[in-house]
C-alpha positions as CSV (number, residue, x, y, z in Angstrom):
1,M,11.0,8.7,-39.8
2,A,8.1,8.2,-37.5
3,R,6.2,11.2,-36.2
4,I,5.7,11.6,-32.5
5,K,3.4,13.7,-30.5
6,A,5.0,16.8,-29.0
7,V,4.9,16.8,-25.2
8,A,3.5,20.0,-23.7
9,V,5.7,21.7,-21.1
10,R,3.6,23.0,-18.2
11,Y,4.6,26.0,-16.2
12,E,3.3,26.5,-12.7
13,G,3.3,29.7,-10.9
14,K,4.5,33.2,-11.9
15,P,8.0,33.8,-13.0
16,E,10.2,35.0,-10.2
17,R,12.2,38.2,-10.4
18,K,15.8,38.3,-9.5
19,R,18.1,41.2,-9.4
20,S,21.5,40.8,-11.0
21,N,24.7,42.2,-9.6
22,M,24.3,45.2,-11.9
23,G,21.4,46.5,-10.0
24,K,19.7,48.2,-13.0
25,E,18.8,45.1,-15.0
26,M,16.1,42.8,-14.1
27,V,16.5,39.1,-14.9
28,F,13.3,37.0,-15.3
29,Y,13.3,33.3,-15.2
30,A,10.5,30.7,-14.8
31,I,10.7,27.8,-12.4
32,I,9.8,24.8,-14.4
33,K,8.2,22.0,-12.3
34,K,7.6,18.7,-13.9
35,K,4.0,17.7,-13.3
36,A,3.5,14.4,-11.4
37,T,2.5,11.5,-13.6
38,R,-1.2,10.6,-13.3
39,Y,-1.7,6.9,-13.8
40,R,-5.0,5.4,-14.9
41,P,-7.2,3.9,-12.2
42,G,-6.0,0.5,-11.2
43,T,-2.5,0.7,-12.7
44,V,-0.8,1.5,-9.4
45,A,-2.9,-1.2,-7.6
46,L,-1.8,-3.8,-10.2
47,R,1.8,-2.8,-9.8
48,D,1.6,-3.1,-6.1
49,I,0.0,-6.6,-6.4
50,R,2.8,-7.7,-8.6
51,R,5.4,-6.3,-6.3
52,Y,3.9,-8.0,-3.2
53,Q,3.5,-11.3,-5.0
54,K,7.2,-11.3,-6.0
55,S,8.4,-10.4,-2.4
56,T,8.8,-12.7,0.6
57,E,9.2,-10.1,3.3
58,L,6.6,-9.8,6.1
59,L,3.8,-7.3,5.4
60,L,3.0,-6.4,9.0
61,R,5.6,-4.5,11.0
62,K,7.3,-6.6,13.7
63,R,7.0,-4.4,16.8
64,P,3.3,-3.6,16.6
65,F,2.6,-7.3,15.9
66,Q,4.7,-8.3,18.9
67,R,2.9,-5.8,21.1
68,L,-0.4,-7.2,20.0
69,V,0.6,-10.8,20.7
70,R,2.0,-9.9,24.1
71,Q,-1.1,-7.9,25.0
72,L,-3.4,-10.7,24.0
73,T,-1.5,-13.3,26.0
74,Q,-1.4,-11.1,29.1
75,T,-5.2,-11.4,29.3
76,I,-4.8,-15.2,29.5
77,R,-1.7,-15.6,31.6
78,Q,0.7,-13.0,33.1
79,D,4.0,-14.8,33.0
80,V,4.4,-15.8,29.4
81,R,7.7,-15.3,27.6
82,F,8.3,-15.7,23.9
83,Q,11.4,-16.7,21.9
84,A,12.1,-14.4,18.9
85,S,11.7,-17.2,16.5
86,A,8.3,-18.1,18.0
87,L,7.1,-14.5,17.4
88,V,8.3,-14.6,13.8
89,A,6.6,-17.9,13.3
90,L,3.3,-16.5,14.7
91,Q,3.6,-13.5,12.3
92,E,4.3,-15.8,9.3
93,I,1.3,-18.0,9.9
94,T,-1.0,-15.0,10.7
95,E,0.0,-13.3,7.5
96,A,-0.5,-16.5,5.5
97,Y,-4.0,-16.9,7.1
98,L,-5.0,-13.3,6.3
99,V,-3.8,-13.5,2.7
100,G,-5.8,-16.7,2.2
101,L,-8.9,-15.2,3.8
102,F,-8.7,-12.1,1.6
103,Q,-8.2,-14.3,-1.5
104,D,-11.4,-16.2,-0.6
105,A,-13.2,-13.0,0.2
106,N,-12.1,-11.6,-3.2
107,L,-13.6,-14.6,-4.9
108,C,-16.9,-14.0,-3.0
109,A,-16.9,-10.4,-4.2
110,H,-16.2,-11.6,-7.8
111,H,-19.0,-14.1,-7.5
112,A,-21.4,-11.3,-6.5
113,K,-20.2,-9.4,-9.7
114,R,-18.5,-6.7,-7.6
115,V,-15.0,-5.4,-7.6
116,T,-15.1,-3.8,-4.1
117,L,-14.5,-6.1,-1.1
118,M,-17.1,-5.7,1.5
119,P,-17.5,-7.0,5.1
120,Q,-20.1,-9.5,4.0
121,D,-17.5,-11.1,1.7
122,L,-15.2,-11.7,4.6
123,Y,-18.2,-13.1,6.6
124,L,-19.1,-15.5,3.8
125,A,-15.5,-16.6,3.3
126,R,-15.2,-17.4,7.0
127,R,-18.5,-19.3,6.9
128,L,-17.5,-21.3,3.9
129,R,-14.2,-22.2,5.7
130,H,-16.4,-23.3,8.7
131,E,-14.8,-20.8,11.1
132,H,-17.3,-19.7,13.7
133,F,-15.8,-17.8,16.6
């Protein structure tokens, strides 16, 4: 039979005292709290990446995005109305653009032998795409 390492049970806090119905006896018990699992750095990030790559739902919330689009169009023209499907299409293409931009910026950071994404990576990715605005 294989041996396994015994898991240590951790107790947090002092045991609480509780009087029983008898009145004379004191009953002691400890509240056992299971300690939250600490994952190694990057484990949760990789799990989130896999989850978002599998999913097809929109990443930005709909109402704040719609407010932003309406606010930006108000600066150009006052009497603009949108169909719901048009706003969803705008959100889809915006998210696709941002995901692609961050992928390119991540490649720029990797080329610079860095893990952290910096603003200069985004600027370089936009310059390589010939986007100047």
